[in-house]
C-alpha positions in Angstrom: -51.7 8.7 3.6 -49.3 7.7 6.3 -47.9 5.0 4.0 -47.4 7.6 1.3 -45.5 9.9 3.7 -43.4 7.0 4.9 -42.5 6.1 1.3 -41.6 9.7 0.5 -39.4 9.9 3.6 -37.7 6.7 2.7 -37.2 7.8 -0.8 -35.7 11.2 0.3 -33.4 9.4 2.8 -32.2 7.0 0.1 -31.6 9.9 -2.3 -29.6 11.8 0.4 -27.6 8.7 1.1 -26.8 8.4 -2.5 -25.7 12.1 -2.8 -23.6 11.8 0.3 -22.0 8.6 -0.9 -21.2 10.1 -4.3 -19.8 13.2 -2.7 -17.6 11.2 -0.3 -16.4 9.0 -3.1 -15.4 12.1 -5.1 -13.6 13.6 -2.1 -11.8 10.4 -1.1 -10.9 9.3 -4.6 -7.6 10.8 -5.9 -8.0 13.3 -8.7 -6.7 12.6 -12.2 -4.1 15.2 -13.0 -2.9 16.3 -16.4 0.7 15.7 -17.4 1.4 19.4 -16.9 0.0 19.4 -13.4 1.9 16.3 -12.4 5.1 17.7 -13.9 4.6 20.9 -11.8 4.3 18.6 -8.7 7.5 16.7 -9.5 6.4 13.7 -11.6 7.1 13.5 -15.3 5.2 10.8 -17.2 5.5 9.8 -20.8 2.6 9.8 -23.2 3.5 6.2 -24.0 5.5 4.2 -21.4 8.9 3.3 -22.8 10.2 -0.2 -23.2 13.7 -1.0 -22.2 16.0 -4.0 -22.5 16.5 -6.7 -20.0 19.4 -6.5 -17.6 21.4 -8.9 -15.5 22.2 -7.7 -12.0 22.5 -9.3 -8.6 20.6 -8.4 -5.4 22.2 -8.2 -2.0 21.3 -11.9 -1.4 23.3 -12.8 -4.5 20.1 -13.7 -6.3 19.5 -12.7 -9.9 18.0 -9.2 -10.3 16.5 -8.9 -13.8 13.5 -7.3 -15.6 11.4 -10.3 -14.5 11.5 -8.8 -10.9 9.6 -5.8 -12.2 6.6 -7.7 -13.5 3.3 -7.4 -11.7 4.3 -4.5 -9.4 4.9 -0.8 -9.6 8.5 -0.1 -8.9 10.6 2.9 -7.8 14.2 2.5 -9.0 16.8 4.8 -7.7 20.5 4.8 -8.7 22.8 5.7 -5.9 25.5 4.4 -3.6 26.0 3.6 0.1 28.6 6.2 0.9 26.8 9.0 -0.8 26.8 11.9 1.7 23.6 13.8 0.9 21.4 13.1 -2.1 21.1 9.3 -1.6 20.1 9.2 2.1 17.8 12.1 1.6 16.1 10.5 -1.4 15.8 7.1 0.2 14.2 8.7 3.3 11.7 10.6 1.0 10.8 7.3 -0.7 10.3 5.7 2.7 8.1 8.5 3.9 6.1 8.4 0.6 5.6 4.7 1.0 4.2 5.2 4.5 1.8 7.8 3.3 0.7 5.5 0.4 0.1 2.7 2.8 -2.1 4.9 4.9 -4.1 6.2 1.9 -4.3 2.9 0.0 -3.0 -0.3 1.5 -3.4 -2.3 -1.7 -1.4 0.3 -3.7 1.2 0.4 -0.9 1.6 -3.4 -0.9 2.0 -3.4 -4.7 4.8 -0.9 -4.7 8.4 -2.2 -4.6 11.6 -0.2 -4.2 15.1 -0.9 -5.6 18.4 0.9 -5.2 20.9 0.1 -8.0 24.4 1.1 -7.0 26.4 3.3 -9.3 29.5 2.3 -7.3 29.8 -1.4 -7.8 33.5 -1.5 -7.0 32.9 -0.5 -3.4 29.3 -1.4 -2.7 29.4 -5.1 -1.8 26.1 -7.0 -1.5 26.5 -6.9 2.3 26.8 -3.1 2.3 23.8 -2.7 0.0 21.7 -5.0 2.1 22.4 -3.1 5.3 21.9 0.2 3.6 18.5 -0.4 1.9 17.0 -2.3 4.8 17.7 0.7 7.0 15.1 2.6 4.9 12.7 -0.3 4.2 12.9 -4.0 5.3 11.6 -5.1 1.9 13.7 -2.8 -0.2 16.1 -4.3 -2.6 19.7 -3.3 -3.4 21.3 -4.5 -6.6 24.8 -4.5 -8.1 26.6 -6.0 -11.0 29.0 -5.3 -13.8 29.6 -1.7 -14.7 28.4 -2.0 -18.3 25.1 -3.6 -17.1 24.5 -0.8 -14.7 25.4 1.8 -17.2 23.1 0.4 -19.9 20.2 0.2 -17.5 20.8 3.7 -16.2 21.1 5.1 -19.7 17.8 3.6 -20.7 16.1 5.2 -17.7 17.7 8.6 -18.4 20.0 8.4 -15.4 23.6 9.7 -15.7 26.5 9.0 -13.4 30.3 9.3 -13.5 33.5 9.3 -11.5 35.9 12.0 -10.4 39.5 10.7 -9.9 41.1 10.6 -6.5 44.4 9.7 -5.0 44.2 6.1 -6.0 41.9 3.5 -7.6 39.6 3.2 -4.7 39.7 6.9 -3.7 37.3 8.6 -6.1 34.0 10.6 -6.0 30.8 9.5 -7.7 28.4 11.9 -9.4 24.9 10.9 -10.4 21.4 12.0 -11.2 18.9 12.2 -8.4 15.7 11.3 -10.2 13.7 8.2 -9.3 12.5 6.0 -12.2 8.8 4.9 -12.0 8.3 1.5 -13.7 4.8 0.2 -14.3 3.6 -3.4 -13.7 4.3 -4.3 -17.3 7.9 -3.5 -16.7 7.9 -0.3 -18.8 9.4 3.1 -18.0 6.3 5.1 -17.0 8.2 8.3 -16.0 10.3 9.7 -13.2 10.1 11.7 -10.0 12.3 14.8 -10.2 14.9 15.7 -7.7 14.6 16.9 -5.0 11.5 14.8 -4.1 8.6 15.7 -1.8 6.8 12.7 -0.2 3.4 14.4 -0.2 3.6 15.5 -3.8 4.8 12.0 -4.7 1.7 10.6 -3.1 -0.7 12.9 -4.9 0.9 12.4 -8.4 1.3 8.6 -8.0 -2.3 8.1 -6.9 -3.3 10.2 -10.0 -1.4 7.8 -12.2 -3.1 4.8 -10.6 -6.5 6.4 -10.9 -5.9 7.2 -14.6 -5.1 3.6 -15.3 -8.4 2.3 -13.9 
């Protein structure tokens, strides 16, 4: 009889452990959101990720920065410039905060995320300036520059617009640009974009939903 009671107790304990484990897993696992829900939280994702053409830029170490750099990692790509007074530093700070939150929630996902700033002011943003700027926000972040037409073609494919307002001379001008952040998947395709202005906590929730949906 005692043996039967013991088996019953053990069985009940195992069942309770299973229930607790499943409940904890459900709580800790990120929820899979619909596209509409993610859009409401600031991330627009495409039904089918979009392919885009290769590009030939240069990073701040004067090394080639091409589409090959995107392969095997999730990438956040932002188009801005180092002397931007407001949108760029605010967005880069949001990206940095989001990246910290992601590392705390999922170290593997955090390590697999890379960040690139592509300048929309190649005339004034030297590789040295880009290096100092991006590393202020993240030591592994990459800054890229290149010929105007290469930057324009890449930005156009990622739905980013930018332009210039004339100033007193050739080097005295204002730059206007979109504030969205392109999200590129490990296959090197355009998965979607974070809308401006960004919220690090909302970026975390929606990005983790995208990761969960791909499992």
